[in-house]
C-alpha positions, 0 to 999 in steps of 0.5 A: 142866127138872129143876125142872119134872119134880120138880114134876110128880112131886110132883103125881103123888105127891099125886094118887096118894095121893088116889086111893088114899085114895078107893079105900080108903074105897070098899073099907071102905064109908066112901065109899058113902052110905046114906039117912038115912031112908025117904022116900016120894019118895026117888028125888029125893033124893041120898044123900051119903057122909058116913061118910068125913068123920067121924073120931070113933069115938063118932059114926056117920053113919047117912045124909045126904040132900039134895034141891034145888029143881030135883029136888024143888021145894024145898031140904032136907037130912036127916041121921041119926047115932048118938052114944055116951058123953058126947057123946051126953049133951052133945047131948041137954042142948043140945036140952033147953035151947032158950032157951040154944041160941037165945041162942048162935045169935043171939049177934053176932060181933064180927068180922062186918059183918052183923047177927046172925040172928033166931032162934026155938027151941022144944021139939019132940017126936014120939013117942019123939023129943025135941028142938027146932024152929028158925027162923032168918033172917039174912045179907046177903040175909036167908035163912030156914031151918027146922030140927028136931033130935031125939034118941031114946035107946036102950041105950048110944047116942042116935040123932039126926035133923036136918032143914033146909028153906027152907019150914016146912011142908016141914021139918015134913013131913020130920021127921014122916016121919022119926020114924015 
């Protein structure tokens, strides 16, 4: 009887700590999400609260939005984040070397039983935003994604936008809208 009661008490304690943590996040604005960018059909997009999950002081999630085929007619995600210091320079360097990035993404995993993905990475720019355009196909069902990752340097920081979509025309439309 006592073991059951003790187990119940421990579960209640962990549940209480979890609820207090979530409440603390909402009090300090960490759990609330903001839109990554302003989109014309923004009511269909779900804003996700990613700030609560990033613990690095030099990375700030400005917003993350997701839209599913059921709500928008396509699957897509868009994120905007800001990075300062050496991490910003490292990301900028990665985006400036598309062939090296393609080789890293296509590198086979010795433990995996599925073949490595087919990857295509090209340089991309839109106004002051510079980065890459990526297409990748792989996995058991040969899923295909299209993505853009671009950065724009400002004084002391770099803002990045990442767009991922199943269809190339949707990914292009979203990155064009996000970088205007």
